[in-house]
N, C-alpha and C positions, 0 to 999 in steps of 0.2 A: 503494499499500500504506500503511496506517494504521501509525503509529508504536506499536511494540510498548511494553505497560507492562513494565518490569522489576522483578521480584521478587527480592530479593536474600537467599538462605538462606531457612530455616524461619521466622526471625524477622521477615522481610521482610512476611509477610501482614498482621500486625497493624495496619500503618499505613494499610490499606485498608478497614478496617472501617467499615461502615455508609454507604459512597459507591459509587455505579455505578463498578466496575472498567473497563467498556466497554459500549458499545452498538454492535452490528454494523452495517455498512452494510445496505442491503435486500437482501433474498434472496427471489428469486421462486420460488414453488412451481409447478413444472411436471408436466405429466402424465408425463414421463419419470423425473423425480425421484420421484414418488408411486410409479410401478410398478416401477421399479428397487429401490426399498426393500421394496416388497411382495414382489418376486421374491426378494430376498435372505432374507426371513423366511418365505416360502412362504405369504403371506397372499393368498387368492384370493377375497375378499369383493367381490361386486359393485359396491358404492360405491367401489371404487378403479379398477375396470377398464370399467365399462359406463356411460358418460357419459349416454346415453338414458334408460337404466333408471333412474339416479340422478336425472335431471329428473323422470321421471314419477312417481317416488315423493316428490317435493315438496321435493328437495334442488335446489340451484342447479347442480350437476355433480359432477364427482368431489371427492372428500374425501380427506384425508390420513387414515392410521390414527393411532389415540391415540398410539402410542409414537414416531410419526415425528419430530415437533418435538423432543422430548428427544435424538432421535439426532443432531440438527444440531449441538448443542452443543460436543462435544470439539473439533470442526474449527475451529469459531469461537472457541473458547477459545485453540487455539493460534496462530491467526490475529492474536490480539490480546495475548498474554502470553507472556513469555520469563522463565524461570526460571534463576537462577544460585546455584549451590553447593546446588542440591537433587538429592540422589542416587536417591531413591526414591520412587514415586508409586503408590498403590493407590486405586481406587474403592471405598469402602465402601457406598455405596447411592445411591439415588435416592428420595426421599420426596415425599409429598404432589403427586404428578403430577395437575393439574387441567386440564381441556380445557373452556372455557367455551362455546364454540360450535364448529361444524364450519369446518374452515379449507379453503377449496376451492383447486382448481387456479386459478392465476393470481393469487393472492394475493400480496402483497409485504409481508414482515414484518421487523421487527428483533428480535434478541436482547440484552437487556440483562442483565448479571451483577453482582450485588453481594454482596461478602463480607458475611455477616451476623454471624459469630462465628467465631473462632480459639481452639481448645480445647488447651491443652497436654497432651501425653502423655509418657509415659516417654522414648520416642523420638520426637522430632519434634512435630508439631502436626496437628491433624484442622481442616479447614477447611470451613465450612458457606457454599454458595453459593446465593442465591435468584435464581433465572434467569426471567425474564419475555420472552414471546413476544408482540409487539405488532403490529398490523396497521398499516402505515405510512400509508395514505391515511386510514382513519378513526380511527386511534388507539387502535381496540378491544383490550382486553386479550383475547388469544385463549387464552393457556394458561400454566401457571407450573410450576416444579418446584423442589425443595430437592436439590442434589447435595452429596455428603459425599465429602471426598477426605482422605487421609492423606499427609502429606509427612515424609520425614525423610531 
């Protein structure tokens, strides 16, 4: 297990602005993961279920849904970060989700999270995270998203 980054209180986020907060160990995208996610959101698109049809269409095989990669972020965040003296958290939004190419079954990727901005609020702070999803082997930039969370 990776040693967690400790952020102490809402003022502790500012010390991490502009540098990677963490990069995850490799995450392998399996058929089971893709289809479990699809089942949970009632996504029946054939490109996630029918490998032969996907290949016949010109794809290399099953692909992840567009919102699948951002859905990995919360668990990876809590695997790497511990908050002390932060009582409340809300997700304010996910902006600018960009998928740069299909993400295929058996892809191994890493997730890197960087705090780009900490905004003072009447109560607490709003923290902007730039999150990138990169293929391990090729180092291709697969996707990115901006997560906005409020802490107080």
